[in-house]
N, C-alpha and C positions, 0 to 999 in steps of 0.2 A: 455645504451653500443650498438653503431650499429654495426654488424658484418656482413660482406659482406655475402650475401648470394651465394650459391654454381651457381657454371656457368650455369648446365641446369635446374636451378629452375625460374618457372616463380616470379615476381617481385612481384606479386600481393598473393604469399603462405603467410600465416600467422605464424609469429614464434614464440615459444615459446621457454621459456630458465627456466632454474633449475641447482641449485646447489646439489649435490648429501654430502647429512651430513652422520656424522663418520656411523650411524644403516644401512646406503645403501652400504655399504663395502660388495661384493661380491654378489650384486642381480641384474639379468638380466637386461639388458636395456629397454625391453618392458616391464617388469612388473613395474619397476621406474615408467616409463611414463603413463603408465595406471592407476597409483594411485595416480596421480598430481591430485589434487582438477581442474584445468583450463582443464584439458584432460579431466575430465569428464563431464565438465559442455561443451564443445564443441561436445558431442556425440560421441567420439572417442571411439570405439572398441579396443578390443586389437590387433583381428585380422588385424582390418586395422590399427593399430600402427604398424604390425611386417609388412604390406604391406612397410608403407611407409619408414620404417628403411631398410628393404629391396631393395626399388627403391635409395637410399643412399640420404634418406632427413633428416638422423638424424646426428649430431657429436656430438665428445664429446673433449671437448677440442680442439673446432676447428677441429679437426679432422675426416677424413667423418669414421661413423659406418656403416657397413650396414648389419653387424651379430644382431637380436633379440637378441640372446643368450650370447651376451655379458657382461662381469660382469664387473660391475662400484665399485670404488674407491674413496673413502673419497675424497672431494673438486674438481672432477672433473664436467666440466662444460658441461650441456646437452644441447642441441637444437635442437628441431624439426622443420619441414617446411612443413607447410600443407597446398596446395596448394587450390584455389578455387572448388568448386563441377564442373564435368563437366555439359554441356549443357544436358539436359534429353533426352534419344531417348527411343523411338519414342516421336513424338509429341504430345505434348496436344492436345485435342477435349474438346468443351463445349458438355457434357453429361450430362444430370442431372442425381445426383446421391442422394439416400437416407438417408444421413449422419444420424446414429444412437447416436455418439458419438465420438468424435475432441478432441484434444487438440496437445499441441507441439511436443508430442512423437508417437503417431498413430493417428489409427480411426477406427471408426467399418461400416461400411456399410452394408445395407440392400440388396444385390443382388437381382434386378427381374431375371426373368426365362428369355433366352433367350441371352445375354449378355455375351462375354466370358471376362476370366480373363485375359488372356495375350497375348499381339499379336503374333503370329504365322505365317504360308506360307499361310494359309489358312484365317489368317483374320488379318489382316498387320495393320488394323485401328479398329475405336468404340467401342474398349474393354475396358474394365475397369480403366486397366493402361492408358490409352490414357485419361481416364476421370478424374481418381486421377493428374497426371502430372496437368493438365488445373483447377483443384478444389484448388492443394494444392500451386502451384506457391514458391514462395519464401518460404517460409515453409518448403519442402524440406531441410534441408540440407545435404544432399548427402548419398544416401546408398552404399559402397565401394568407393566413392569416384565421384558419378556422384548423377545428381538431379532426380531420381526417386524414386518412393514407394517399398518398401519392402513386397515381396507379401511371407507368409510364409507356407499358404498355401490356398489350391483353393479349388472352389467347379463347379461340371460342368456346363457347358452352360447352360443347359435346368431346374438346379435346382435351385430354388431359395433360400433368407436367407440370413444368416451374415457371415458377414466377417471380419477378423482385416487385417489391413495392417500399417505397419512400417514406419514412416517420418523420422527416425534418422536413423545413423546406429549402434546406442549403442541398440536402441529398436528393429529393425532387430535382433541384435546377439540376447539379450534376449527371443524374442519372437520363435525364431528357436528353441534356447534348449526348452522351455518350447514343442512345438511339436514335439519337437523330445523325449520328453521323454514321451510323450503319456495320460500325466495328472498320471501315477503311481507313482514317486515320487513329481512330483512338481503338483501344480494346474490347470488344465484345463479339465473343460465340456464341450463337442462338443454332442449335443442332435438333431435327425432329425424326422423328422413327414412325414410316408410312407404310401400309401395307397398301397394295395396290392391284387392281386387276391386269392381268399381263405380266411380260416380261421383257424390259428394254434388249434390244439387241446390242446394245455398248454395254461397259462396265459402271461409266461417268459419264454425265454431261453437265450441261447450263445451259435451262432457263430464260432468256430474256427477253421478255412480253411487256409492254405497257397494261397494266390494270386500270378496269372504271365501272361505273354501273353499267348494268347491263340496261341494253336500249330499251326495253319493253317489260322487262323486271326487275322492277328497281332494288327489289330487296337482295336478288343476287348482285356480283360481281363478273366481270368479264374479260378477255383478254379484247383491246380496243386499240385503234392507230393514235401514235403516240400523242397527236395534238390534245386527243381526247381524254389521254390517261396521264397515268402518274408512272415514275418506273419502275420496274419491279424483275430482279434476277435472282432466282432458286438455283443453287445446286446441288446434284444427287449424286448421287453413286449407290450402286445395286452390293445389298448385303445378302440375299439370298433368294434363291430360282426354286419356286412350285412348281413350276410347270406353268401354270394356270393363272398363278398369282405371283408377287414377290414381294421381299423387302427394303424398302428402300431409306439410305437416312439422306437427309436431305438438310443443306444449311442454306438457310439465309443470307441475301447480300444485301437486302433490303425487307419493310417488315410490311404491307400490305395487306388490307383484309382480306382471307378467304385465300393467301398468298398462295400457299403449297396446294390445295383442294381444286384451284383453277389452274393453276401452272402442270399440276398432275394431268388433268383430265385431257388440256388443250394438247398436251404431246399424246392423248393417246390412252393414259396409266393413271385411271380416277381411282380416286380412295375406293379401299371394299368399304361398303355401310355409306357413303355418302349421300344421302337421295337429295339434294340439291344438286353436285355438280356430276353424278356418276349413277343417274336412273336411269340412261340411256345399255347399262353394260350388267341389269339384272339374268340376262339369260347366263353370263357366264357362271352364275351359280351352280346351273346345273351339268357342270362339267368337272365338277369336286366332288368327291367320295359324299355317300351319305353323310359319314359322321360330321367332313370340315362343311359341308353345306347344313345342317342342322347349326351347328355354333355361328359359321356366317350370318346366317336367317335372323339371328336371336342376338345378335349385336346390335343394338339401341345407337348407336352415332357411327360418325367415320374414323376411321383404325388411325387415329392421327395422335401422338406422343411429343409431348415436348421434355427431350432426353436429356438433353446437355443444355446448360448456359454458365456461361464466364464473362465477368467483367474485371475491370478493377474497381475496386472501392471508391468512392466517390471521395468519401472523407479519410480515409487512413491510404490509401492510393495503394494496397497489398492486392495483389492477383487473386481472386478469387474462381473457384470452378464447380462447381454442381454436379451430379449422375445422377437421372432417375432410372430406375428401373420399371421394365414394360408394368403398369395394372394387370391385375387379376383376369381379367376380358379380353383384353390383348394378347396376355400367354397364354390362354385358351384357343385365340385364336392361331400363332403360333406356330402351339405343337398341333393343332388338328392340319393345318395347312402341311407341315413339315411329315406328319402321318401318311400323309394322301400320298406326297411325292414317293416315299419310300414302297408304300403298295403299289404306286402303279409301277415306278421302277422293278419290282420283283412278279410282278403277274407279265411285263415286256419280256423279262428276262427269262420265262418259261415257256415261251411263247415257241 
């Protein structure tokens, strides 16, 4: 049966039609639609359905029903008009990507240091989002009604490593919920390798210190009183001891801006190469060997790498885990620090 589309709806909109059965009496309109197999197959999240209803794109027995909470009666004829996703903004750009995993719902990227994740006033092009729009093309089914990748977490421009991105509205909703939970009740693992100045006395520890904007330098984050900040918890363990520096494995229990960088500086072990939070430790460079000093001074970024990412797939339920090797610049740093430690040990043993 053909029913005339609402006058303000694009004629290219896809129309879904359903009949409310006796068991649907009293069920909310948005819930009813979200549970229909055809809607699930179209990757429409409940939040997206709610928006479409509020835009006047749903009807009950040919009458516009703009209230998502509207209760159905048995025999109601329900229709939903879904417009095609709007063109992506910003534009796609042909930027090489290291794709670790990809399916119809999401993809996992191994991001190089130096690549900005999302366009902003200082970086309107050349970002990961620009690259993803070009890479995914028509496989983007629309996040929030727009053909764009769903960014559910970010890593700093000068941090390398693993990042998961949603390709569909449903995957975006599921991943957002998972990252908001921080792995406390849902399946999520995020581990980073961090080269820091100094060597912690203990083998492992936890930094539980709220983070907020720095009082005077608004571009920076800082440890602040609980009333001014958001909960931030980082678990760490010592992996390698280089004498003047060390390699730590950090696991996020929360995911705040610059969390590892600020927390490590807070406990007296800032990241090597971190000009924002580790500038006060420049004198440490003089204490390493000449070769190691050259490697440290040539490092153009903080020595932080998102090495492990694990989560439950929001569509299939499969448990996924990915590992990323250290990139070449951090491999060189690790080797230089390790060799410097060996040389120092030999010298000391000959005294």
